[in-house]
MARLO-201777 format. One record per residue (C-alpha): residue number from 1; residue in three letters; x, y, z. Coordinates in Angstrom, 1 decimal, padded with zeros to 4 digits, m for minus. Layout:
<nodes>
{NUM; ALA; {X; Y; Z}}
...
</nodes>
This chain:
<nodes>
{1; MET; {m016.6; 012.0; m050.9}}
{2; ARG; {m013.3; 011.8; m050.0}}
{3; ALA; {m011.5; 007.9; m049.1}}
{4; VAL; {m007.7; 007.4; m048.2}}
{5; VAL; {m006.6; 005.3; m050.9}}
{6; ALA; {m003.7; 002.7; m051.5}}
{7; VAL; {m002.3; 003.7; m055.2}}
{8; GLN; {000.0; 000.7; m055.4}}
{9; ALA; {001.1; m001.8; m052.6}}
{10; GLY; {003.8; m000.4; m050.6}}
{11; GLU; {005.0; 000.6; m047.0}}
{12; PRO; {001.1; 002.5; m046.3}}
{13; THR; {003.3; 006.0; m045.1}}
{14; ASP; {004.5; 006.2; m049.1}}
{15; VAL; {001.5; 004.6; m051.0}}
{16; LEU; {m001.4; 006.0; m048.8}}
{17; ARG; {m003.3; 009.4; m050.9}}
{18; LEU; {m006.6; 011.3; m049.6}}
{19; GLN; {m008.7; 011.9; m052.9}}
{20; SER; {m011.6; 012.8; m053.6}}
{21; ARG; {m014.1; 009.8; m055.3}}
{22; PRO; {m018.0; 010.0; m056.7}}
{23; VAL; {m019.8; 008.4; m054.3}}
{24; PRO; {m021.0; 005.1; m055.2}}
{25; THR; {m024.3; 003.6; m056.2}}
{26; PRO; {m025.7; 000.5; m054.3}}
{27; LYS; {m027.0; m002.6; m056.7}}
{28; ALA; {m029.8; m004.9; m055.6}}
{29; GLY; {m028.8; m006.6; m052.5}}
{30; GLN; {m026.3; m003.7; m051.6}}
{31; ALA; {m027.0; m000.8; m049.5}}
{32; LEU; {m025.5; 002.5; m049.7}}
{33; ILE; {m023.7; 003.8; m045.9}}
{34; ARG; {m022.6; 006.6; m044.6}}
{35; VAL; {m019.4; 006.3; m042.7}}
{36; GLN; {m019.4; 007.4; m039.4}}
{37; ALA; {m016.3; 005.9; m038.1}}
{38; THR; {m013.9; 003.2; m039.2}}
{39; PRO; {m011.0; 001.4; m037.6}}
{40; LEU; {m007.6; 001.3; m038.4}}
{41; HIS; {m005.9; m002.6; m037.4}}
{42; ALA; {m002.4; m003.6; m038.2}}
{43; SER; {m004.2; m006.2; m040.3}}
{44; ASP; {m005.4; m003.5; m042.8}}
{45; LEU; {m001.3; m001.7; m043.1}}
{46; HIS; {000.0; m005.8; m044.2}}
{47; VAL; {m002.8; m006.1; m047.0}}
{48; LEU; {m001.1; m002.6; m048.7}}
{49; ARG; {002.4; m003.7; m047.8}}
{50; GLY; {001.2; m007.1; m049.4}}
{51; ARG; {002.3; m009.7; m046.7}}
{52; TYR; {m001.2; m010.6; m045.9}}
{53; GLY; {m003.8; m013.0; m046.8}}
{54; PHE; {m005.0; m011.6; m050.1}}
{55; SER; {m004.3; m008.4; m051.5}}
{56; PRO; {m006.6; m006.1; m053.3}}
{57; GLU; {m006.2; m004.4; m057.3}}
{58; PHE; {m004.9; m001.3; m056.5}}
{59; PRO; {m005.4; 002.0; m056.0}}
{60; ALA; {m007.3; 000.3; m053.6}}
{61; VAL; {m009.8; 002.5; m050.3}}
{62; GLY; {m008.3; 001.4; m047.4}}
{63; GLY; {m009.7; m000.4; m044.3}}
{64; ASN; {m010.7; m004.0; m045.5}}
{65; MET; {m012.5; m004.8; m042.3}}
{66; GLU; {m015.3; m003.0; m040.4}}
{67; CYS; {m017.4; 000.6; m039.9}}
{68; VAL; {m020.2; 002.3; m038.2}}
{69; GLY; {m022.8; 003.8; m040.1}}
{70; ARG; {m026.1; 005.2; m041.6}}
{71; VAL; {m028.1; 003.4; m044.1}}
{72; GLU; {m028.4; 006.0; m047.1}}
{73; ALA; {m030.5; 003.9; m049.5}}
{74; LEU; {m030.8; 000.6; m050.8}}
{75; GLY; {m030.4; m000.8; m054.2}}
{76; PRO; {m033.4; m001.4; m056.4}}
{77; ASP; {m035.8; m004.4; m055.3}}
{78; THR; {m033.6; m004.5; m051.9}}
{79; ASP; {m035.2; m005.3; m048.6}}
{80; GLY; {m033.0; m004.0; m045.8}}
{81; PRO; {m032.9; m001.9; m043.0}}
{82; LYS; {m034.3; 001.6; m042.9}}
{83; ALA; {m032.7; 004.5; m044.9}}
{84; GLY; {m031.1; 006.3; m041.7}}
{85; GLU; {m031.0; 003.2; m039.6}}
{86; ARG; {m027.2; 002.5; m038.0}}
{87; VAL; {m025.5; m000.4; m039.0}}
{88; VAL; {m022.2; m002.1; m038.4}}
{89; ALA; {m020.9; m003.3; m041.8}}
{90; VAL; {m019.2; m006.4; m042.1}}
{91; ALA; {m016.4; m005.6; m044.9}}
{92; ILE; {m014.2; m007.7; m043.7}}
{93; PRO; {m012.9; m010.3; m047.7}}
{94; ALA; {m014.5; m013.7; m046.9}}
{95; VAL; {m012.2; m016.1; m048.4}}
{96; PRO; {m012.9; m017.7; m050.8}}
{97; GLY; {m015.2; m014.7; m051.8}}
{98; PRO; {m015.7; m012.0; m053.6}}
{99; PRO; {m013.6; m008.3; m052.9}}
{100; VAL; {m015.6; m006.2; m049.9}}
{101; ALA; {m015.1; m001.9; m050.6}}
{102; GLY; {m012.6; m000.7; m047.6}}
{103; THR; {m013.8; 001.4; m045.5}}
{104; TRP; {m011.8; 004.2; m045.2}}
{105; GLN; {m013.8; 006.5; m047.2}}
{106; GLU; {m017.1; 008.3; m046.8}}
{107; TYR; {m019.7; 006.4; m048.3}}
{108; LEU; {m020.0; 002.5; m048.5}}
{109; VAL; {m021.6; m000.1; m051.0}}
{110; ILE; {m022.0; m003.1; m049.2}}
{111; ASP; {m024.4; m006.1; m049.6}}
{112; THR; {m027.6; m006.3; m047.1}}
{113; ASP; {m026.4; m009.5; m045.8}}
{114; ARG; {m023.1; m008.1; m043.8}}
{115; LEU; {m025.5; m005.5; m042.1}}
{116; LEU; {m026.1; m005.7; m038.2}}
{117; PRO; {m029.0; m002.9; m036.3}}
{118; VAL; {m027.1; m000.8; m033.6}}
{119; PRO; {m027.8; 000.4; m030.7}}
{120; ASP; {m027.7; 004.3; m030.2}}
{121; HIS; {m026.6; 003.6; m026.6}}
{122; LEU; {m023.3; 001.4; m028.1}}
{123; SER; {m020.5; 004.4; m029.3}}
{124; ASP; {m019.4; 005.2; m032.5}}
{125; SER; {m015.6; 004.1; m031.0}}
{126; THR; {m017.2; 000.7; m030.1}}
{127; ALA; {m020.1; m000.3; m032.7}}
{128; CYS; {m017.6; m000.1; m035.2}}
{129; GLN; {m014.8; m002.4; m033.6}}
{130; LEU; {m017.1; m005.6; m033.1}}
{131; ALA; {m017.2; m006.5; m036.1}}
{132; VAL; {m012.9; m007.7; m035.5}}
{133; ASN; {m011.7; m008.2; m032.3}}
{134; PRO; {m014.5; m009.7; m030.2}}
{135; LEU; {m015.9; m011.3; m033.2}}
{136; THR; {m012.6; m013.5; m032.9}}
{137; ALA; {m012.7; m013.6; m029.2}}
{138; LEU; {m015.6; m015.1; m029.6}}
{139; LEU; {m015.4; m017.4; m032.2}}
{140; LEU; {m011.6; m019.1; m030.9}}
{141; VAL; {m013.2; m019.7; m026.9}}
{142; THR; {m016.6; m020.9; m028.1}}
{143; ARG; {m016.8; m023.0; m031.5}}
{144; GLU; {m012.9; m023.0; m032.4}}
{145; LEU; {m012.1; m024.6; m029.4}}
{146; ASP; {m015.8; m025.4; m027.0}}
{147; ALA; {m013.8; m024.4; m024.1}}
{148; GLN; {m016.5; m025.5; m021.1}}
{149; PRO; {m016.8; m024.2; m017.8}}
{150; GLY; {m013.7; m025.3; m015.3}}
{151; GLU; {m011.0; m025.9; m017.9}}
{152; TRP; {m008.2; m024.2; m018.5}}
{153; LEU; {m008.0; m022.5; m021.5}}
{154; LEU; {m004.0; m020.7; m022.1}}
{155; GLN; {m003.5; m018.0; m024.3}}
{156; THR; {m000.6; m015.9; m025.4}}
{157; ALA; {m000.5; m012.0; m025.9}}
{158; ALA; {m002.5; m011.9; m022.7}}
{159; GLY; {m002.6; m007.6; m023.0}}
{160; SER; {m003.4; m008.0; m026.8}}
{161; THR; {m006.9; m006.2; m026.9}}
{162; VAL; {m008.2; m010.1; m028.4}}
{163; GLY; {m006.6; m011.0; m025.1}}
{164; ARG; {m007.9; m008.8; m023.3}}
{165; LEU; {m011.7; m010.1; m024.4}}
{166; VAL; {m010.8; m013.6; m024.4}}
{167; ILE; {m010.3; m012.7; m020.2}}
{168; GLN; {m013.0; m010.7; m020.0}}
{169; LEU; {m014.7; m013.7; m022.3}}
{170; ALA; {m013.7; m016.7; m019.8}}
{171; ARG; {m014.7; m015.3; m017.0}}
{172; HIS; {m018.4; m015.1; m018.1}}
{173; LEU; {m019.1; m018.6; m019.3}}
{174; GLY; {m016.5; m019.6; m016.0}}
{175; ILE; {m014.0; m021.1; m018.4}}
{176; ARG; {m009.7; m020.5; m016.4}}
{177; THR; {m007.2; m018.1; m018.1}}
{178; ILE; {m003.6; m018.6; m017.6}}
{179; ASN; {m002.5; m015.8; m020.3}}
{180; VAL; {001.2; m015.1; m021.4}}
{181; VAL; {002.5; m011.7; m021.5}}
{182; ARG; {005.8; m010.4; m021.9}}
{183; ARG; {006.6; m007.6; m019.2}}
{184; ARG; {006.8; m007.8; m015.6}}
{185; SER; {005.4; m004.5; m015.5}}
{186; ALA; {001.7; m006.3; m017.7}}
{187; VAL; {000.9; m008.3; m014.7}}
{188; ALA; {m000.3; m006.1; m012.5}}
{189; GLU; {m002.7; m006.0; m015.3}}
{190; ILE; {m004.2; m008.9; m016.5}}
{191; THR; {m004.7; m009.8; m013.3}}
{192; ALA; {m006.9; m006.9; m012.3}}
{193; LEU; {m008.6; m007.8; m014.9}}
{194; GLY; {m009.3; m011.3; m014.2}}
{195; GLY; {m006.7; m013.2; m015.7}}
{196; ASP; {m006.4; m016.1; m013.3}}
{197; GLU; {m003.0; m017.7; m013.9}}
{198; VAL; {m000.1; m014.9; m015.3}}
{199; ILE; {003.0; m016.0; m016.9}}
{200; CYS; {005.8; m013.3; m017.7}}
{201; THR; {008.0; m015.0; m020.3}}
{202; GLU; {010.2; m012.2; m019.2}}
{203; ASP; {011.9; m014.2; m016.2}}
{204; GLU; {009.8; m017.0; m015.8}}
{205; ASP; {010.0; m020.5; m018.1}}
{206; LEU; {006.8; m020.7; m019.2}}
{207; VAL; {006.4; m024.8; m020.5}}
{208; ARG; {007.4; m025.1; m016.4}}
{209; ARG; {004.6; m022.6; m015.2}}
{210; VAL; {002.3; m024.0; m016.9}}
{211; ALA; {003.1; m027.4; m015.5}}
{212; GLU; {003.3; m025.9; m011.9}}
{213; THR; {m000.5; m023.8; m012.3}}
{214; ALA; {m002.5; m026.8; m014.3}}
{215; GLY; {m001.5; m030.3; m012.3}}
{216; PRO; {m001.5; m033.0; m013.5}}
{217; ALA; {m004.4; m032.8; m015.6}}
{218; GLY; {m002.3; m029.8; m017.9}}
{219; VAL; {m004.2; m027.8; m020.3}}
{220; ARG; {m005.9; m028.8; m023.0}}
{221; LYS; {m006.5; m025.7; m025.3}}
{222; ALA; {m005.0; m022.8; m025.6}}
{223; VAL; {m004.9; m019.5; m028.3}}
{224; ASP; {m001.3; m017.9; m030.2}}
{225; CYS; {m001.1; m014.9; m031.6}}
{226; VAL; {002.9; m014.7; m031.5}}
{227; ALA; {003.7; m018.2; m033.0}}
{228; GLY; {007.5; m018.5; m033.7}}
{229; PRO; {009.6; m019.7; m030.4}}
{230; VAL; {006.8; m018.9; m027.9}}
{231; GLY; {004.3; m020.2; m029.5}}
{232; ALA; {006.5; m023.4; m030.1}}
{233; GLN; {006.6; m023.7; m025.9}}
{234; VAL; {002.2; m023.1; m026.0}}
{235; SER; {002.0; m026.5; m028.1}}
{236; GLN; {004.8; m028.0; m026.3}}
{237; ALA; {003.6; m027.1; m021.9}}
{238; LEU; {m000.1; m028.6; m023.9}}
{239; ALA; {m001.5; m032.3; m021.8}}
{240; PRO; {m001.3; m034.8; m024.5}}
{241; GLY; {m004.5; m035.0; m026.8}}
{242; GLY; {m004.0; m030.7; m026.2}}
{243; GLN; {m005.5; m028.6; m028.8}}
{244; LEU; {m003.1; m025.4; m029.5}}
{245; VAL; {m005.1; m022.8; m032.0}}
{246; VAL; {m003.1; m020.1; m033.9}}
{247; TYR; {m004.6; m017.1; m034.9}}
{248; GLY; {m001.3; m014.4; m035.3}}
{249; ALA; {002.4; m014.2; m035.7}}
{250; LEU; {003.6; m010.9; m033.5}}
{251; SER; {006.8; m012.1; m033.3}}
{252; THR; {007.5; m011.3; m037.1}}
{253; HIS; {005.8; m008.3; m037.5}}
{254; ARG; {007.3; m006.2; m039.7}}
{255; GLN; {008.6; m009.3; m041.4}}
{256; THR; {008.5; m009.2; m045.3}}
{257; ASP; {010.2; m012.7; m045.4}}
{258; PRO; {007.6; m015.8; m045.7}}
{259; SER; {010.3; m018.0; m045.1}}
{260; ALA; {010.8; m016.0; m041.7}}
{261; LEU; {006.9; m017.1; m040.3}}
{262; THR; {007.2; m020.1; m038.9}}
{263; ILE; {006.9; m021.9; m035.4}}
{264; PRO; {009.5; m024.6; m034.7}}
{265; LEU; {007.6; m026.8; m032.9}}
{266; GLN; {008.6; m030.5; m031.2}}
{267; ALA; {008.3; m033.0; m033.8}}
{268; ARG; {008.7; m035.6; m030.7}}
{269; SER; {005.7; m033.9; m029.0}}
{270; LEU; {002.9; m033.7; m032.3}}
{271; ILE; {003.6; m037.8; m032.4}}
{272; TYR; {003.0; m038.8; m029.4}}
{273; GLU; {001.0; m037.1; m027.8}}
{274; THR; {m000.7; m036.9; m030.3}}
{275; LYS; {m001.6; m032.7; m030.2}}
{276; THR; {m003.1; m030.7; m032.4}}
{277; VAL; {m001.9; m027.1; m033.9}}
{278; ARG; {m004.2; m025.5; m036.5}}
{279; GLY; {m004.9; m021.9; m038.3}}
{280; PHE; {m007.8; m019.6; m037.5}}
{281; TRP; {m007.9; m016.4; m040.2}}
{282; LEU; {m011.5; m015.2; m039.2}}
{283; ASN; {m011.4; m014.1; m043.4}}
{284; ARG; {m011.9; m017.8; m044.5}}
{285; TRP; {m014.3; m018.9; m042.0}}
{286; LEU; {m016.7; m015.5; m043.4}}
{287; GLY; {m016.1; m017.7; m046.3}}
{288; THR; {m017.2; m020.6; m045.2}}
{289; ALA; {m019.8; m019.3; m042.5}}
{290; SER; {m023.6; m018.7; m044.0}}
{291; PRO; {m024.6; m015.4; m043.6}}
{292; GLN; {m026.8; m016.4; m041.1}}
{293; VAL; {m024.4; m018.0; m038.8}}
{294; ALA; {m022.3; m015.2; m039.2}}
{295; LEU; {m024.8; m012.5; m038.7}}
{296; GLY; {m026.0; m014.8; m035.4}}
{297; MET; {m022.3; m015.0; m033.9}}
{298; LEU; {m022.0; m010.9; m034.4}}
{299; ALA; {m025.4; m010.6; m033.1}}
{300; ARG; {m024.3; m012.7; m029.9}}
{301; VAL; {m021.4; m010.2; m029.6}}
{302; ARG; {m023.3; m007.0; m030.1}}
{303; ASP; {m025.3; m008.6; m027.1}}
{304; LEU; {m022.4; m009.5; m024.7}}
{305; VAL; {m020.9; m005.7; m025.5}}
{306; SER; {m024.1; m003.6; m024.4}}
{307; ASP; {m024.6; m006.0; m021.9}}
{308; GLU; {m021.0; m004.9; m020.6}}
{309; VAL; {m019.6; m008.6; m020.2}}
{310; LEU; {m017.3; m007.0; m022.7}}
{311; ASN; {m015.5; m003.8; m023.0}}
{312; ILE; {m013.9; m002.4; m026.1}}
{313; PRO; {m012.0; 000.7; m024.8}}
{314; PRO; {m012.4; 003.9; m026.3}}
{315; GLY; {m010.4; 004.5; m029.6}}
{316; ARG; {m008.8; 008.0; m031.0}}
{317; ARG; {m010.8; 009.7; m033.6}}
{318; PHE; {m008.4; 011.2; m036.3}}
{319; PRO; {m010.3; 012.9; m039.2}}
{320; VAL; {m009.0; 011.6; m042.6}}
{321; GLU; {m007.0; 014.7; m043.2}}
{322; ARG; {m005.0; 013.6; m040.5}}
{323; PHE; {m004.6; 009.5; m042.2}}
{324; ALA; {m000.7; 010.1; m041.7}}
{325; GLU; {m001.0; 010.2; m037.7}}
{326; ALA; {m003.3; 007.7; m037.2}}
{327; VAL; {m001.5; 004.9; m039.1}}
{328; ALA; {001.7; 005.9; m036.9}}
{329; LEU; {m000.7; 005.5; m033.7}}
{330; ALA; {m001.7; 002.5; m035.2}}
{331; GLU; {002.2; 001.0; m036.1}}
{332; ALA; {003.4; 002.0; m032.7}}
{333; LEU; {004.2; m000.7; m030.5}}
{334; ALA; {001.6; m001.4; m026.9}}
{335; HIS; {000.3; 002.0; m027.8}}
{336; GLY; {m003.0; 001.5; m026.2}}
{337; THR; {m005.7; 002.9; m027.8}}
{338; LYS; {m007.4; 001.9; m031.2}}
{339; PRO; {m007.1; 004.8; m034.3}}
{340; LEU; {m010.4; 005.3; m035.2}}
{341; PHE; {m011.0; 007.5; m038.7}}
{342; VAL; {m014.4; 009.7; m038.3}}
{343; PHE; {m016.1; 011.6; m040.4}}
{344; GLU; {m017.9; 015.2; m039.5}}
{345; ASP; {m020.8; 013.1; m038.0}}
{346; ALA; {m019.1; 011.0; m036.2}}
{347; ARG; {m020.6; 011.4; m032.1}}
{348; ASP; {m018.3; 013.2; m029.6}}
{349; GLU; {m018.3; 011.1; m027.0}}
{350; ASP; {m016.2; 008.7; m029.0}}
{351; ASP; {m012.9; 010.5; m027.8}}
{352; GLY; {m010.7; 008.5; m026.2}}
</nodes>
């Protein structure tokens, strides 16, 4: 089988190779999946660079996140989806937990409790993106912050994939959103998507605009994936007792110095206004949640997408032989299209 393999840690364009490997054999409790489509996330590339929250043992198959495919076989004495059934595989390594095989290969062995059946009406492009961004958005809004109808929710990077999903989910749940973007050109798009208020840091003061928008009651719940000074401003903008959940650090996208990965918080604001700033990492959540809870939340995502509450933009298909082009697209700033590795039996309607 074909696999995109990192021979060592380093820049993806330098260390990735297309290799031929034997088809793996599932053990008890596992299934062999014939992969149809799998996305390339920026975090996949950070793993290869050695600047993510875990590091595989190299050489390693890339793609430590998610894929869609069909069950080829089950391991001995194993109950699970039947051969031929279409499933999403949650290949996100749980922390703490054992390593999971990468998804950038034609066949993948994975535990059956990491598989979720998906209906055929969901395209491969949509199905292979269910387990990271939509699940993150759902967990942030409903479990991490327990945002309620009528409340304000403040978020940065509203034009990102997770940001757009947060807006869609908030509209469905009756939650009002204040959405922070970097460029004035993005404001109209976020408004059209359903964002209640949009703040552009290119020419507006974030803290002042939040106060003007939310009034005396202020905003008590926020999510941030930018970090740096913008994350600090979000914390400052919160009302006393407010909560900020940080799930990314886009402001340090290519930063390799760990000491630069910071949020310069104001101690007075934290102490005297008793605000809370905490992190969220999907991998760690999966390591603490039971398989039943994790698959239950993923099933909720699947249903929200099936019901067209959440919309996942179609990805751009790449055969694995063109992995260098796919990596370049994944790295492009504001590219707006998710690159996908596909294999011969991936459905044609997945083209973006």
